[in-house]
C-alpha positions in Angstrom: 0.1 27.0 15.2 -3.9 27.0 16.4 -4.4 29.4 13.5 -2.8 27.6 11.3 -5.2 24.9 12.3 -8.3 27.0 11.9 -6.9 27.8 8.4 -6.8 24.1 7.3 -10.2 23.5 8.6 -11.5 26.7 6.9 -9.8 26.2 3.9 -11.2 22.7 3.8 -14.6 22.9 5.1 -17.3 21.0 2.8 -14.5 19.5 0.5 -13.5 16.5 2.9 -15.0 14.7 5.6 -14.4 16.3 9.7 -12.4 14.0 10.3 -10.5 13.7 7.8 -9.4 17.8 7.5 -8.3 17.2 11.8 -5.9 14.1 10.1 -5.0 16.5 7.5 -3.9 19.1 10.2 -2.1 16.8 12.5 -0.3 15.6 9.7 0.7 19.2 8.2 2.1 19.8 11.7 3.5 16.4 12.2 5.4 17.3 9.0 6.5 20.5 9.8 7.5 20.3 13.6 7.5 16.4 14.7 4.7 17.3 17.0 2.9 14.2 18.4 -0.8 14.7 18.8 -0.4 15.7 22.4 2.6 17.8 21.6 0.0 20.2 19.3 -2.6 20.6 21.9 0.6 21.6 24.3 2.1 23.8 21.9 -0.8 25.3 19.9 0.3 29.2 20.8 3.7 28.3 19.3 4.3 30.9 17.0 5.1 29.4 12.6 7.8 31.2 11.0 7.1 32.9 7.9 8.7 30.3 6.3 6.1 27.3 8.1 3.0 29.7 7.5 3.6 29.6 3.7 3.7 26.0 3.8 0.7 25.7 5.3 -0.9 28.1 3.0 0.4 26.2 0.1 0.0 22.2 1.4 -3.7 23.5 2.5 -4.1 24.9 -1.3 -3.1 21.7 -3.2 -5.7 19.5 -0.8 -8.1 22.2 -1.9 -7.7 20.7 -5.7 -7.3 17.3 -4.1 -4.0 16.4 -4.2 -3.3 13.6 -2.1 -1.3 14.9 1.2 0.9 11.8 0.9 1.8 13.1 -2.3 2.0 16.5 -1.2 4.4 15.7 2.0 6.0 12.9 0.2 5.7 10.5 3.1 3.4 8.3 4.9 3.0 5.4 7.5 2.6 2.4 6.9 2.5 -0.3 9.5 4.5 1.8 12.3 7.3 2.5 9.2 8.0 5.5 7.7 7.6 5.0 3.7 8.6 7.4 1.0 6.1 8.3 -1.7 5.3 10.1 -4.9 3.2 10.7 -8.3 3.3 7.5 -10.2 3.6 5.0 -6.8 0.5 3.7 -5.2 -0.4 5.5 -2.1 -0.1 2.0 0.7 -3.5 1.8 2.4 -4.8 0.9 5.7 -6.6 -1.9 4.0 -2.9 -3.1 3.0 -1.6 -2.9 6.4 -4.1 -5.8 7.2 -2.9 -8.3 4.6 1.1 -7.7 6.5 -0.3 -8.4 10.0 -1.5 -11.9 8.6 1.4 -12.8 7.0 3.5 -11.8 10.1 1.3 -13.4 12.3 1.1 -16.5 10.6 4.5 -17.1 10.1 6.3 -15.5 12.7 7.7 -19.0 14.4 8.6 -20.0 10.9 12.8 -19.6 10.3 14.8 -18.4 7.1 11.2 -18.2 4.9 11.5 -16.9 1.3 9.3 -14.7 0.4 8.3 -12.6 -3.0 5.5 -9.5 -3.3 4.2 -9.0 -6.7 3.7 -5.6 -7.9 5.6 -3.9 -5.1 5.1 0.1 -6.3 6.7 1.8 -2.7 7.4 -1.4 -1.4 5.6 -1.0 1.5 4.6 -5.1 1.9 8.1 -6.3 0.8 9.7 -3.7 3.3 7.4 -4.4 6.3 7.4 -8.4 6.3 11.3 -7.9 6.0 11.4 -5.3 9.0 9.2 -8.1 11.2 10.4 -11.0 9.4 14.2 -10.5 9.4 15.0 -14.1 8.9 13.4 -13.9 5.7 14.7 -13.5 2.4 12.7 -10.9 0.4 12.0 -10.2 -3.1 9.8 -7.9 -5.1 9.0 -6.7 -8.4 7.1 -4.3 -10.3 7.0 -3.1 -13.9 7.4 0.4 -13.3 11.2 1.6 -12.6 10.2 4.8 -10.4 8.5 2.7 -8.3 11.7 0.6 -7.8 13.7 3.5 -7.2 11.4 4.7 -4.7 10.3 1.1 -3.1 14.5 0.8 -2.9 14.7 4.1 -0.9 12.4 2.8 1.4 14.4 -0.5 1.7 17.3 1.5 2.8 15.5 4.4 4.9 14.5 0.9 7.1 17.9 -0.7 7.2 16.3 -3.9 5.3 17.3 -6.2 2.5 15.2 -6.7 -0.2 15.8 -7.9 -3.6 13.7 -5.5 -6.2 13.6 -6.4 -9.8 11.6 -4.8 -12.8 9.1 -7.5 -14.0 5.6 -6.9 -15.6 2.8 -9.4 -13.6 1.7 -10.1 -16.9 5.0 -11.2 -18.7 6.2 -14.6 -19.5 9.9 -15.4 -18.6 9.9 -15.4 -14.7 13.6 -14.5 -13.2 14.6 -16.5 -10.6 15.4 -17.9 -8.3 12.2 -20.3 -7.2 11.5 -22.6 -4.4 9.1 -19.3 -2.5 7.6 -20.1 0.9 5.1 -16.9 0.7 3.7 -15.4 -2.5 1.8 -12.1 -1.6 0.2 -9.3 -4.3 -1.8 -6.4 -3.4 -2.5 -6.2 -8.0 -4.5 -3.9 -9.5 -8.5 -5.1 -9.0 -10.8 -2.0 -8.9 -12.9 -2.8 -12.6 -13.1 -0.1 -15.1 -17.2 0.3 -14.2 -16.4 0.9 -10.3 -14.0 3.8 -11.6 -17.1 6.7 -10.9 -17.5 5.4 -7.4 -14.0 6.1 -6.6 -12.9 9.5 -4.9 -10.9 12.4 -6.9 -8.1 12.5 -5.2 -7.4 9.1 -6.3 -8.9 8.9 -9.6 -6.6 12.3 -10.7 -3.4 11.6 -8.8 -2.4 7.7 -8.8 -1.2 5.5 -11.0 -4.2 4.2 -13.3 -2.2 1.2 -14.3 -1.9 -0.1 -10.5 -5.9 0.6 -10.1 -7.9 -0.8 -12.4 -8.3 -3.8 -14.4 -11.4 -4.8 -17.3 -14.6 -5.0 -16.4 -14.3 -8.3 -18.4 -11.6 -9.9 -16.8 -11.4 -9.0 -13.0 -8.9 -11.4 -11.8 -6.2 -11.2 -14.4 -3.5 -10.6 -12.3 -4.3 -12.7 -10.3 -4.6 -15.5 -12.8 -1.4 -14.6 -14.2 0.8 -14.8 -10.4 -1.4 -18.2 -10.0 0.4 -19.6 -13.3 4.1 -18.6 -11.9 3.1 -20.2 -8.3 3.3 -23.5 -9.7 6.7 -23.4 -10.7 7.8 -20.4 -8.4 6.1 -21.8 -5.1 7.1 -24.6 -2.7 4.7 -27.6 -2.2 2.7 -26.2 1.0 3.9 -23.3 -0.1 0.9 -20.1 0.9 -0.5 -17.0 -1.3 -2.2 -13.9 0.0 -4.0 -11.6 -1.9 -5.6 -7.9 -1.1 -8.7 -8.4 -3.3 -11.7 -6.8 -4.5 -14.6 -7.1 -2.2 -17.2 -8.2 -5.4 -15.1 -11.0 -6.3 -14.7 -12.7 -3.3 -16.3 -16.6 -4.2 -14.4 -15.9 -7.5 -11.4 -16.0 -6.1 -12.2 -19.0 -4.1 -12.9 -20.5 -6.8 -9.6 -19.6 -8.9 -7.3 -20.3 -6.1 -9.2 -23.8 -6.0 -8.5 -24.6 -9.9 -4.6 -23.9 -9.1 -4.7 -26.5 -5.8 -4.9 -24.2 -3.2 -6.7 -24.9 0.1 -8.2 -21.4 0.1 -10.1 -19.3 2.3 -11.4 -15.4 2.0 -11.2 -12.9 5.3 -13.2 -9.8 6.1 -11.4 -6.9 7.1 -12.0 -4.3 9.8 -14.7 -3.0 8.1 -16.4 -6.4 7.3 -15.3 -5.9 3.7 -13.9 -9.3 1.7 -10.6 -8.1 1.3 -7.8 -10.8 1.7 -7.9 -14.5 0.2 -4.9 -16.6 1.5 -4.3 -20.1 -0.2 -1.7 -23.1 0.8 -0.4 -25.3 -2.2 
């Protein structure tokens, strides 16, 4: 196993930061053997089978081509829960865990909440909310049938009952029901002019339509969702959004124009990341 780890580090040296390479090593070994970080140290002299050696080699070569580790392994962990992911579905990110954590912490003592998640992707937000707010009813939509298939699989594997349905955020007719207490979304928010700043493993592999918005209308999806909130959300209902750090003040103004008392929240890195409001 130690030779496998050395191979990963040598192959990827200079392609990724050292900390990320160490994380890859752990994820690969955990995927193959189920070892924790402590068990990796204890078992570093364990022999790998020929198949395991080949798998380490194949995964490392894919990483060298900047393929995302989550797609390679077909899985990731989000908010302590396992989630299947595949090409065509946005990879759940740590920043989004902070959004989920905020919703749970602010609504833990509320009974029988009705929640809707726009643009659910892998279902990470919807499933994590249902898992941690078990008395809630959770609805989630996406325009991708493939994403909804993955999301449904993730709900089943985490023993969560989530109502998934096909819907385009920019569409018009909204299916029933209404009367939601919470509306949440992590919609596309990266402008095209920011494309050059993004890493190659994101640009070349993750779904374009889940990432980017036009430069001339960066709040396109938020506006569409807020328009729908007027009929979907109960009086006193709440909205929670993950946002582009460059548009915090614009988000505040947009939400207030729809009658929300709003607040912008920074993430663990001090970046403007969440907008929340109450109707």
